[in-house]
Backbone bond lengths (Angstrom), bond angles and torsions (degrees), N, CA, C in turn:
res aa  C-N    CA-C-N  psi(-1)  N-CA   C-N-CA  omega(-1)  CA-C   N-CA-C  phi
1 M - - - 1.453 - - 1.553 108.61 -
2 T 1.343 114.27 132.84 1.404 120.34 -179.03 1.543 112.09 -72.67
3 V 1.325 115.87 131.56 1.470 120.61 -178.28 1.548 105.27 -102.22
4 V 1.361 117.18 130.46 1.453 120.03 177.65 1.502 109.86 -109.28
5 A 1.373 115.80 142.44 1.452 119.01 -178.71 1.509 107.61 -84.05
6 A 1.303 117.97 77.72 1.460 123.70 -174.64 1.501 112.13 -61.01
7 Y 1.291 118.18 -28.26 1.454 119.09 -175.74 1.515 114.27 -78.05
8 D 1.351 121.04 -8.86 1.414 122.07 -179.71 1.533 110.51 -56.58
9 A 1.365 117.91 -39.34 1.424 121.29 -178.79 1.523 112.99 -71.80
10 Y 1.327 117.71 -12.99 1.458 119.56 -172.54 1.572 110.87 -127.52
11 A 1.355 118.38 13.24 1.407 121.20 -174.15 1.508 115.90 -57.30
12 D 1.278 117.69 -44.87 1.470 122.95 178.65 1.479 110.28 -65.09
13 W 1.380 115.80 -44.57 1.483 119.95 -179.13 1.536 109.38 -63.79
14 Y 1.345 115.99 -41.90 1.504 119.85 -178.38 1.496 109.47 -66.20
15 E 1.328 121.73 -38.54 1.463 121.77 177.53 1.531 112.08 -58.10
16 D 1.335 116.94 -39.69 1.440 119.79 177.36 1.513 111.51 -73.10
17 Y 1.363 115.71 -37.63 1.427 122.12 -174.29 1.574 111.46 -63.43
18 V 1.278 117.78 -49.05 1.431 120.81 -175.13 1.480 114.43 -68.88
19 S 1.391 117.03 -24.06 1.455 119.22 177.71 1.554 112.57 -101.73
20 G 1.308 114.64 -0.34 1.481 122.93 -177.26 1.466 110.15 -114.04
21 R 1.351 114.43 -104.82 1.499 120.18 -177.85 1.482 115.54 -55.22
22 A 1.357 117.86 -40.02 1.417 124.29 178.91 1.527 116.98 -90.23
23 A 1.303 114.79 8.89 1.502 117.21 -176.70 1.504 114.19 -53.27
24 P 1.363 120.03 -44.84 1.470 117.90 178.74 1.517 113.32 -57.61
25 Y 1.283 117.08 -38.82 1.516 121.69 179.71 1.535 108.21 -70.21
26 T 1.320 117.13 -39.88 1.452 120.47 176.64 1.486 112.18 -58.62
27 R 1.349 115.06 -43.42 1.502 118.59 -179.96 1.528 111.12 -70.04
28 R 1.334 117.50 -41.92 1.426 119.68 179.34 1.513 115.66 -61.61
29 S 1.294 111.73 -44.90 1.497 115.68 177.41 1.544 110.68 -70.25
30 G 1.301 118.71 -31.54 1.478 119.80 177.18 1.511 111.17 -69.87
31 D 1.350 117.17 -33.36 1.440 118.80 178.83 1.546 109.52 -68.33
32 L 1.340 114.99 -39.17 1.520 118.81 176.48 1.508 110.04 -62.84
33 L 1.311 116.65 -43.99 1.433 118.50 177.15 1.514 113.54 -54.40
34 A 1.341 114.90 -47.47 1.518 120.94 179.57 1.480 111.22 -59.39
35 D 1.345 115.46 -45.65 1.471 120.17 -176.66 1.551 112.21 -62.11
36 L 1.353 115.92 -40.94 1.493 120.33 -176.23 1.489 111.60 -78.99
37 L 1.381 114.48 -41.39 1.493 116.11 -178.00 1.509 115.25 -72.06
38 G 1.307 115.02 -42.77 1.473 121.61 -179.31 1.472 112.85 70.47
39 P 1.382 115.85 172.47 1.421 121.22 179.64 1.527 112.05 -63.31
40 G 1.360 113.17 154.17 1.506 116.07 175.24 1.531 107.82 -176.81
41 E 1.304 115.03 -176.76 1.472 119.88 178.20 1.528 110.48 -139.17
42 G 1.298 117.27 162.90 1.414 123.03 -174.12 1.517 110.34 91.99
43 T 1.342 116.06 -172.92 1.410 123.45 -173.03 1.541 111.08 -77.58
44 C 1.259 117.88 130.35 1.491 123.68 167.22 1.502 107.91 -112.29
45 L 1.269 118.01 114.99 1.451 123.99 176.86 1.530 109.42 -71.42
46 D 1.303 115.63 118.47 1.466 123.54 172.38 1.527 106.94 -87.61
47 L 1.333 115.88 90.49 1.413 121.44 -172.71 1.549 110.35 -78.20
48 C 1.341 115.37 127.37 1.486 119.55 -176.30 1.509 106.85 62.33
49 C 1.379 114.66 54.61 1.461 116.71 -169.02 1.485 114.70 -72.51
50 G 1.354 118.37 -11.75 1.476 118.41 -178.42 1.532 113.40 59.14
51 T 1.334 118.75 -130.00 1.429 120.86 -179.46 1.566 112.36 -86.43
52 G 1.310 117.33 8.69 1.417 120.03 172.84 1.577 117.11 78.26
53 V 1.300 112.36 27.15 1.461 116.14 -179.13 1.538 116.24 -70.06
54 R 1.357 114.95 -10.89 1.505 116.91 -177.48 1.566 107.87 -95.77
55 A 1.306 121.61 -3.69 1.429 123.03 -173.91 1.520 110.18 -61.44
56 E 1.275 119.16 -42.94 1.516 122.87 179.44 1.560 109.81 -58.38
57 T 1.347 113.33 -49.01 1.466 118.59 -177.16 1.557 109.58 -57.95
58 L 1.278 116.48 -43.63 1.475 122.64 -178.78 1.500 108.94 -62.50
59 R 1.335 118.39 -47.61 1.446 121.25 179.94 1.556 111.54 -62.13
60 E 1.311 117.50 -40.07 1.459 120.62 -178.42 1.536 107.72 -62.83
61 L 1.307 120.55 -28.22 1.424 122.01 175.78 1.483 117.46 -82.01
62 G 1.312 114.74 -6.09 1.476 121.58 177.59 1.547 114.34 102.78
63 W 1.330 115.81 -3.53 1.504 119.05 179.67 1.480 111.68 -82.88
64 T 1.338 116.02 158.86 1.421 122.35 170.93 1.503 108.40 -100.11
65 P 1.298 121.24 110.33 1.453 122.61 -177.07 1.533 114.77 -74.04
66 L 1.290 115.76 139.63 1.487 122.14 171.79 1.517 107.16 -133.76
67 G 1.358 118.58 119.69 1.436 123.10 -175.71 1.483 112.61 -96.09
68 V 1.366 114.98 138.47 1.486 121.27 171.95 1.508 105.85 -131.87
69 D 1.392 113.17 133.12 1.448 118.88 176.29 1.513 107.73 -155.53
70 L 1.320 117.03 157.32 1.447 122.34 -179.24 1.531 108.60 -85.74
71 S 1.284 119.91 -20.60 1.431 122.95 -175.42 1.544 111.54 -87.96
72 R 1.337 115.86 109.88 1.489 119.04 176.73 1.481 110.39 -68.42
73 G 1.373 119.00 -28.02 1.476 120.15 175.03 1.509 110.77 -64.26
74 Q 1.261 119.22 -45.48 1.458 122.08 178.18 1.564 109.29 -63.48
75 L 1.258 116.50 -42.10 1.487 120.95 -173.15 1.525 111.01 -68.50
76 R 1.381 117.71 -20.28 1.499 116.91 171.47 1.469 111.35 -61.00
77 H 1.323 118.99 -34.12 1.454 119.41 175.48 1.513 114.91 -81.36
78 A 1.306 114.15 -36.38 1.493 120.12 -176.76 1.500 109.07 -67.97
79 A 1.334 119.81 -32.81 1.468 121.67 -174.59 1.551 111.65 -63.74
80 A 1.347 116.19 -20.95 1.469 117.35 176.40 1.492 110.95 -77.71
81 R 1.325 119.55 -10.87 1.471 123.69 -172.59 1.541 112.76 -111.17
82 M 1.342 116.79 -21.59 1.455 117.43 -177.07 1.540 105.90 -172.09
83 P 1.406 116.19 163.12 1.430 117.98 171.08 1.540 112.48 -61.24
84 V 1.330 118.75 143.62 1.464 120.37 -172.14 1.522 108.06 -140.99
85 A 1.340 114.03 157.74 1.464 120.60 174.95 1.522 109.02 -142.84
86 V 1.312 115.96 148.72 1.480 119.99 177.10 1.504 103.50 -81.74
87 G 1.308 118.54 134.31 1.493 122.41 178.49 1.466 112.90 -169.15
88 D 1.307 115.45 148.92 1.506 125.38 170.11 1.483 110.57 -80.17
89 A 1.321 116.09 125.70 1.500 121.62 -176.59 1.525 108.09 -61.98
90 A 1.287 123.21 -24.48 1.468 123.76 179.80 1.502 113.31 -94.06
91 A 1.315 118.56 8.15 1.428 123.96 178.57 1.578 107.55 -156.91
92 L 1.306 115.33 67.07 1.505 119.68 -167.69 1.548 109.50 -73.33
93 P 1.360 110.21 143.94 1.513 115.18 177.50 1.509 108.85 -86.38
94 V 1.289 118.25 61.05 1.465 125.76 -175.20 1.526 109.33 -138.54
95 A 1.287 117.21 138.24 1.447 124.68 179.47 1.529 114.24 -62.35
96 T 1.255 119.29 144.37 1.457 123.58 179.27 1.532 109.43 -63.75
97 G 1.377 115.92 134.15 1.460 120.51 173.64 1.525 113.73 67.94
98 S 1.319 117.84 25.32 1.512 119.64 -174.62 1.438 117.46 -101.88
99 L 1.329 120.58 -12.11 1.440 121.44 -171.26 1.522 113.24 -113.96
100 P 1.338 116.49 141.70 1.514 119.07 176.30 1.562 112.75 -84.13
101 A 1.355 114.45 -15.04 1.500 115.53 -174.45 1.478 108.50 -160.07
102 V 1.329 116.78 146.24 1.449 126.78 170.52 1.519 109.04 -138.29
103 A 1.277 113.45 135.62 1.531 121.64 175.92 1.473 110.16 -124.55
104 C 1.318 117.05 135.40 1.499 122.52 178.34 1.492 104.65 -129.38
105 A 1.316 115.95 112.46 1.462 119.68 -172.80 1.539 110.73 -117.87
106 L 1.307 118.18 121.05 1.463 125.17 174.68 1.497 112.79 54.01
107 A 1.346 115.04 47.25 1.485 120.67 -179.43 1.458 114.68 -130.69
108 H 1.296 119.90 -16.75 1.501 119.32 -168.68 1.525 113.88 -64.33
109 T 1.339 118.00 -26.16 1.454 122.93 177.91 1.525 112.09 -79.29
110 D 1.352 116.17 -9.74 1.454 122.27 175.89 1.517 112.19 -89.12
111 L 1.317 116.72 -5.18 1.483 121.58 -170.40 1.535 109.65 -113.72
112 P 1.340 116.47 125.80 1.445 120.95 -175.38 1.534 113.88 -68.44
113 D 1.360 116.33 -21.89 1.474 118.76 178.45 1.542 108.57 -142.81
114 Y 1.335 112.87 82.94 1.514 117.97 -176.06 1.531 110.46 -67.35
115 A 1.341 116.84 -27.52 1.482 117.54 177.25 1.510 110.16 -63.46
116 A 1.355 120.52 -38.45 1.423 121.16 175.97 1.507 113.27 -65.06
117 V 1.314 115.32 -36.17 1.511 118.69 176.04 1.499 112.10 -65.43
118 L 1.307 117.42 -37.62 1.482 119.62 178.74 1.595 110.70 -67.78
119 R 1.305 113.64 -34.04 1.474 115.11 174.77 1.502 112.60 -64.64
120 E 1.348 117.96 -36.23 1.431 124.14 172.95 1.537 112.47 -65.63
121 V 1.319 116.18 -38.66 1.490 120.43 175.87 1.564 107.98 -60.85
122 A 1.339 116.70 -47.99 1.471 120.07 -178.28 1.554 108.63 -60.98
123 R 1.305 116.55 -37.90 1.513 118.21 -177.67 1.523 111.77 -67.34
124 V 1.353 120.41 -39.29 1.420 119.99 -174.23 1.483 114.74 -85.38
125 L 1.342 117.53 -16.10 1.506 123.06 178.92 1.527 108.11 -74.03
126 R 1.256 115.21 142.56 1.492 121.62 169.53 1.534 106.61 -80.66
127 P 1.327 118.59 157.95 1.415 122.01 170.52 1.495 116.62 -48.56
128 G 1.322 120.39 128.62 1.406 124.56 -171.11 1.479 116.49 82.66
129 G 1.342 118.02 -3.18 1.488 122.85 -178.93 1.482 110.50 -67.97
130 R 1.373 116.40 152.91 1.419 125.02 -176.33 1.494 110.84 -100.94
131 F 1.314 115.75 139.67 1.481 122.76 170.25 1.497 107.81 -123.42
132 V 1.358 116.24 130.38 1.478 119.48 172.82 1.500 107.84 -121.25
133 H 1.299 113.55 131.23 1.507 123.32 174.69 1.515 105.76 -109.93
134 I 1.363 114.84 127.56 1.402 121.99 173.18 1.496 103.74 -126.28
135 G 1.372 115.36 123.61 1.478 117.47 -177.88 1.559 112.11 -150.18
136 V 1.308 113.20 165.24 1.483 115.81 171.14 1.499 108.07 -56.26
137 H 1.292 116.09 147.08 1.459 122.04 -173.26 1.494 107.88 -71.11
138 P 1.370 118.32 119.23 1.454 119.93 -172.28 1.500 115.27 -66.86
139 C 1.433 117.34 -18.54 1.452 120.39 179.98 1.567 109.60 -87.28
140 F 1.294 120.64 -23.93 1.420 120.10 -168.19 1.559 115.08 -127.44
141 V 1.303 116.48 0.46 1.466 120.21 -178.63 1.495 111.50 -131.28
142 G 1.313 116.82 120.22 1.459 118.10 -179.06 1.516 108.08 161.60
143 A 1.320 115.48 -179.42 1.493 119.57 179.53 1.547 111.57 -60.56
144 F 1.291 115.02 -22.97 1.476 121.16 -178.30 1.570 114.20 -81.52
145 A 1.377 114.23 -7.00 1.429 116.84 -171.93 1.566 110.84 -121.02
146 N 1.313 115.63 130.26 1.454 123.02 -177.10 1.520 108.69 -109.84
147 W 1.332 114.08 117.46 1.513 120.12 -175.42 1.556 109.80 -106.92
148 S 1.254 116.80 16.40 1.490 120.35 -175.02 1.545 113.73 -69.84
149 D 1.378 115.60 -18.04 1.441 121.05 178.49 1.480 113.26 -115.48
150 R 1.346 114.12 53.80 1.474 119.61 -175.50 1.562 110.15 -57.66
151 P 1.366 117.21 146.58 1.495 127.96 1.36 1.463 115.77 -83.91
152 R 1.403 118.32 2.12 1.450 118.77 179.65 1.538 109.31 -78.57
153 V 1.284 116.74 138.15 1.469 125.21 -179.26 1.534 109.58 -117.86
154 L 1.239 118.91 122.60 1.493 122.71 178.58 1.533 108.97 -98.85
155 V 1.395 110.95 118.76 1.463 120.52 -179.35 1.494 109.63 -108.13
156 D 1.340 117.32 134.59 1.479 117.41 -179.66 1.540 109.55 -120.51
157 E 1.371 113.11 -172.39 1.440 119.59 -170.99 1.489 116.03 -68.28
158 R 1.327 118.86 -6.43 1.450 122.33 -179.98 1.572 111.03 -73.76
159 Y 1.328 114.39 -3.19 1.520 115.97 176.87 1.542 110.70 -54.28
160 A 1.318 116.09 -29.03 1.471 119.54 -175.90 1.507 111.17 -86.80
161 D 1.296 119.84 -5.50 1.462 122.60 -178.24 1.502 110.59 -86.31
162 R 1.331 116.45 113.81 1.464 123.25 -176.15 1.492 113.85 -94.16
163 S 1.328 118.30 4.17 1.487 122.53 -174.59 1.538 111.72 -79.57
164 Y 1.314 112.73 162.90 1.512 118.96 178.94 1.519 107.38 -71.17
165 T 1.387 114.86 142.69 1.462 117.63 176.44 1.568 108.43 -156.83
166 T 1.241 114.11 155.17 1.462 120.40 176.05 1.572 109.59 -108.57
167 D 1.362 113.52 5.12 1.481 116.45 175.73 1.510 111.41 -63.54
168 A 1.347 118.09 135.02 1.441 122.80 177.21 1.472 110.33 -158.20
169 W 1.331 116.60 148.44 1.453 121.45 179.79 1.548 111.59 -67.00
170 D 1.356 114.30 -28.04 1.445 119.41 -178.02 1.537 108.05 -109.28
171 P 1.325 118.40 106.08 1.470 121.09 -176.88 1.520 113.13 -71.43
172 S 1.327 116.80 -7.60 1.514 118.30 179.87 1.525 111.90 -104.70
173 G 1.334 117.52 2.73 1.433 122.61 -178.02 1.538 115.76 -86.52
174 V 1.291 113.49 -173.30 1.475 120.19 -178.71 1.465 113.86 -61.90
175 R 1.371 116.07 -49.76 1.433 121.58 -169.66 1.522 112.71 -69.01
176 A 1.316 117.90 -27.90 1.438 118.21 177.03 1.496 111.00 -72.04
177 R 1.313 117.33 -15.29 1.528 123.13 178.83 1.533 109.13 -92.73
178 V 1.334 118.54 -54.16 1.432 121.13 -169.50 1.572 113.62 -105.27
179 G 1.304 115.39 -12.04 1.442 120.54 -178.95 1.526 111.51 74.49
180 A 1.349 116.13 -173.95 1.459 119.49 -174.05 1.613 108.27 -164.01
181 W 1.299 112.90 149.51 1.443 120.85 167.54 1.553 105.65 -104.10
182 H 1.312 114.29 127.06 1.449 117.65 179.20 1.554 112.42 -84.46
183 V 1.301 115.18 136.66 1.497 120.46 178.03 1.529 105.88 -121.21
184 P 1.346 120.43 103.47 1.433 118.83 177.85 1.500 113.87 -59.10
185 L 1.310 120.10 161.97 1.448 122.77 -172.77 1.513 113.18 -60.22
186 A 1.341 116.51 -45.69 1.448 117.28 179.43 1.556 113.99 -61.07
187 D 1.345 114.26 -40.17 1.501 119.82 177.54 1.508 110.09 -59.32
188 L 1.361 116.14 -43.57 1.433 121.29 -177.81 1.520 111.27 -64.25
189 L 1.347 117.02 -48.57 1.467 116.69 -177.74 1.508 112.40 -69.76
190 N 1.334 117.49 -36.16 1.461 121.59 177.09 1.548 110.47 -63.53
191 A 1.330 116.22 -40.02 1.490 116.92 -179.28 1.500 113.46 -67.91
192 V 1.354 118.39 -29.97 1.446 120.00 174.47 1.514 113.45 -63.26
193 T 1.374 115.83 -46.93 1.407 119.31 -178.26 1.521 112.93 -76.79
194 A 1.358 117.48 -30.03 1.472 120.79 176.50 1.548 111.83 -67.16
195 A 1.356 115.17 -28.16 1.496 118.06 173.68 1.471 113.72 -71.42
196 G 1.322 121.15 -8.46 1.434 124.32 178.85 1.500 114.45 95.59
197 L 1.330 113.55 13.16 1.462 118.89 176.54 1.539 109.60 -96.52
198 R 1.370 115.00 150.00 1.449 121.04 -178.17 1.514 108.08 -102.88
199 L 1.321 113.64 115.97 1.529 119.04 178.47 1.506 110.97 -70.77
200 V 1.298 116.42 124.37 1.436 122.95 -174.02 1.552 112.32 -106.78
201 H 1.300 114.20 -42.33 1.523 116.84 -175.61 1.514 109.04 -154.93
202 A 1.332 115.03 145.79 1.466 122.76 173.84 1.497 107.79 -124.67
203 A 1.306 117.30 148.13 1.503 123.78 178.60 1.519 108.98 -146.30
204 E 1.346 116.34 152.10 1.386 126.16 -179.63 1.536 110.82 -127.28
205 A 1.301 116.72 153.60 1.456 122.46 177.73 1.529 108.50 -152.99
206 G 1.363 113.42 148.75 1.429 119.24 176.58 1.498 113.34 173.59
207 P 1.331 117.24 160.22 1.448 120.51 -179.30 1.473 111.03 -78.69
208 G 1.367 116.50 151.26 1.443 121.18 169.02 1.534 113.57 64.69
209 G 1.316 117.22 22.07 1.474 119.99 176.07 1.527 113.61 86.17
210 V 1.304 123.39 -9.14 1.400 126.89 178.28 1.553 110.35 -102.75
211 A 1.300 117.69 118.06 1.446 120.07 179.94 1.471 114.25 -70.42
212 D 1.338 116.97 129.27 1.479 121.24 174.09 1.505 112.13 -114.52
213 V 1.349 117.09 1.84 1.497 120.30 177.39 1.522 107.77 -140.21
214 L 1.296 114.68 141.61 1.424 121.62 178.50 1.501 108.34 -123.44
215 G 1.358 121.45 133.66 1.406 127.28 176.85 1.497 113.35 -118.87
216 L 1.291 119.98 142.60 1.428 127.52 177.93 1.471 111.94 -130.08
217 L 1.283 118.82 134.83 1.460 123.30 167.98 1.519 110.20 -111.10
218 A 1.326 116.49 127.99 1.435 120.57 179.64 1.564 107.72 -135.82
219 L 1.328 114.27 153.78 1.500 120.64 -175.44 1.561 104.11 -119.58
220 K 1.368 114.51 154.91 1.475 119.73 171.21 1.546 105.09 -94.89
221 P 1.292 118.52 117.74 1.447 119.05 -176.40 1.567 111.94 -65.83
222 A 1.305 113.37 154.27 1.507 118.22 177.41 1.586 102.44 -76.81
223 P 1.343 112.97 149.63 1.525 116.90 -179.99 1.599 106.34 -67.41
224 P 1.292 115.72 156.63 1.483 122.39 177.84 1.534 108.63 -59.42
225 A 1.350 111.06 144.28 1.523 117.95 -179.26 1.536 107.92 -70.82
């Protein structure tokens, strides 16, 4: 399946958005990333790094961030924050078994086949390596969820629809611009384990008692002795 760098047309807008209007969400998801990944050393691949807003968080934990994204427009901003490379998340320009950590933050709905991306994550991780997924909460965020009457969220039958859509309750937000592929919760969890990763911990965060972000920590098991 051909992957299109949809964010190229919105890279400058998105750079302002994540540090402006969406700054609370950026901070909340960044805190969850830090809690799940934890301190470490060596390279942490910031997969689908976008404008590179996670680089500082990774450095504060002791990691050396390296960003990969398909969008050259986004990477213009990310390059000021860390070393970057253009790459398809489903065919990473990274050697097998070479990385101690991979983080993918707020990107899984931008990818038409997240299961294939998770298989690539498992390939590039060394045994014992950490993978952290941070994403919009699959149960409460998507075209099927209306947040216009916060803190109440109205969820409809489109939760089961996995197709790409630009439908969104907020016409001025990200999804109305670049669209999204929905990944239901069971699909997400099953894809992690099917890739050969061991799910260790899950965490949620959100305002007003309703989670709008889900985080997962998984490890690549060591091969049998």
